Phi, psi and omega in degrees: 000129178263095184282138180270123177247133182296153179299322183294321179287320182292335184276351186284143169268126179300155180292115180290329179296316178291324180294318179296316179298319180295319180294319178298319179294323178297316180295321177297317180296332179276003175100002179275145180272083184264133173263120185259114173253021189270312193279140174271065187222118180301144177278352177286148176282157171303133179308142189299322183296332177288315178298320181298321180296318180291321179297317178298317179298320179296314180293332179279000178085019179278072190232014184257178176302148169241180172305142186303326185264009175117156180287150181303321182298321180287321176299318178298319179295325178290318175303315179297321180298315181294324178291314183292314188268333189235356182066030183249136178257122174229156172263153177305330179291349178264002183252135172233123176268135187231181179271056178111159178299324178298319179296319177300314180299316179298315179300321179297313179302317182291330181275335186262320193269133164255170180303127178089352177292148184255141176235122183273126184230114174292140174250141005293141183234159169297130195297340182277341183305304183298324181294322177296319178300315181295321178299328180275003180087004181273178181240117177288131175247112189265129174253113184283138172228166179225178178292344178299324179254021183057032176062033181250135176278147181261159176301327180293316176301315181297312181300317182294334184274343184284131175235181179288357178255000180286126179249334191208142171239130182262123178241118182238103179215129351303151193264138160253114029250000194268338187078006179289148177232118176291142174287160176305321180295319179293320180295315180300319181297320177291319178297322179300320179297317182293320177297314180300320186267357180071034181256134177285152179244128167265108182258104182271108188242029187292339179261018186311316186280347186260081180227155189227158176063227183270000182294147175228150176259133176223122180287136179299333181290343189272359185279330178191169177298326179292319177298318180296322180293339180260009188236139167244117180268129171251143185207180178181174186258003187295316194271300186284348176242003181051054181240041185304313183283350180287336180056066177230111173237171176205161177220157174233130188213161168308145191304318179298324179288318178300320179297317180294319180293320178299318178296317178300315181294328180296339180254003178243278182268342196060216190283153165295162184307130189302304185287337173294325178296325177295321173299324177296322176300314180294324179300317185278327184261340184275192182300140175251019186296338180301329181293335177295334176269315187291314186299312177299326180289315175302319181296319178299316179295317180302310183294320179295309182297320179298315180299318180293317180297318181297335182272354183278135179295137179082002184232137172227157187208123170286133181287140178288153173246352181201179183061210175217048179229150165239151186229071185292147177273119183251014184297333179292349178275350182083005180244153169274173194294321183292314178299317180300311183292323178298314181290323178299319180287316184290318187268332186236000179056044174238125182257118173231168185257128178299137181295340179300332177297335182254011177087013184219097192281351179267010185227165170227158177254131176245123174264128175257028175272046178219170186297152183298323179297322177293319179296315180299314180294318180295320179293323176300314181294319182293322177299313179298320178297313180298321180290329178292334180285342182273346185275000000 
């Protein structure tokens, strides 16, 4: 049988982060002691009060369809979150709750892009951004950055890349995969260019709460009414509440865009899971005390892993300021990212993600969202591997 596959599906690159995680799990199931640095998933459990709220909703029979764009209580809680944390005023009609942060990003591309429209994406980028743009018929325009500039795009780069076909600029801070955090001044400068040129901004802020040291998060939408009018914020509960499997994301957008996304979602997934949304209300309105435990622990792992990476021959690493990733430069080993990661997994049983997946082939991504004992063991193996390449 000669099965017909659409061009859009055939053109996609599979998610390397999910592929690496799956391969590591297969090797573990086969009895190998694999250290996994691949998945962007906290090792902490979802806080109990959130689980209890969802369990109660399930037991109370809250198991039916809801409004496609989310229950009113969760939308209200999201409105409160933006006011409390970001000083931003939104109406519930500007909020769309989705089946995860990835789903929100996809919905934005489908609602914004026509065939041939351009979307500017700084590299290193989260690997799904370009694929989503292509699925929507758009053209990804990649702006390369390096560790020399802490992986940050400049206003001059952005201005030079904008054409009359540019519809969207993607700003992800704190960043996956680099852990970089733009300063408020840097964010405002990029936002000013977009306001001047009439370009919308997709501001991916899902790692907002996960910042370290002197870094601060400032939403580009918060600088003025014009900045807010040019911004669509994507967010979700996966990272800072460890709710990856719950599949709850949300976005805030100008009302016409939110309306278009809501209509689009009504014909694709319909509503996010009903009782999970009740858990989402509790996540946003309930105690945030878990972060008092999680943030110092993430910070301890970050500092340890960075120190170990910096000491490895052929490897250098800019320290992250947010999220839970490091993005070391492995060009000094003489290998590109895929070869390095393949050999690291085969010879040392350490799983990392090749930087080529994020548009930067001289780097690899290390997630420190795993236990300290695993990080220590993985860094020991990686150090030995790097030293073996020098002999």
